[in-house]
C-alpha positions, 0 to 999 in steps of 0.5 A: 688699275687698268683692265683690257676689254674682250673680244666676247661680248654679251651681243653674242649670246644676247643680240637684242639687247641694247646698250650695257655697261661695260662691265657686262658688256664683254662676255669672255673669261680672261675679261671677267677673271680681270675685272674680278682680279679688278674689283678684288684689290683695284682701288679704281678701274677702267677698261682699255677699250679698242674702240674707246679707249679708258672708259669706266665700267659703267660706260654705256657700249651701246651695241656690239663692236669689232676693233681690235689693235691687232689689225689697224683695218679696224682703227683702234683708237690712237695714242694721242686719244688715250693720252688726252683721256688719262689726263682728262679722267686725271688717271695720273694721279695714282702713283702706282696703276697696274695693269693686266692683259697681254702685249697690245694693251701693255703697249698703250698703256705704257705709251698713254702714260709716258711722261706721266708720274706713275708706276706702273705694274704689270705682274702677269707680263710675258705669261700666254693668256692661259697661264695668266688667267692662272696666275691671276685667279691664284693671287684673287684665292690668294688675296695677295696680287702679284 
């Protein structure tokens, strides 16, 4: 399962904090809901960070950063790096991968797994963020991932 990172980070409230595990670094409501979904339904899950690429929830993020796929001037991770990470982390060993998040993340997940024997699923594709969060919460509460 692939969960998108988030713009809100713990250092906005706690600038004195040092390195934080990725699962705790992203502090916004969308990330928290997606993390809960991943923890409930995912055999394993990773975070897609615009700065670091595919990272484990335990990956230590050294401090705040502002990199986004929406603004190329922030120098987000390249597609080549993402493809290399998929192979290096052996993310293609799963026959089914669920991706969460908006179009920018979905596109990168699709391209990173391109030509690999993986079936990608984006259960909340096309929903605005509020509706996607509501659908994700319903899935968590119902115990049914789709």
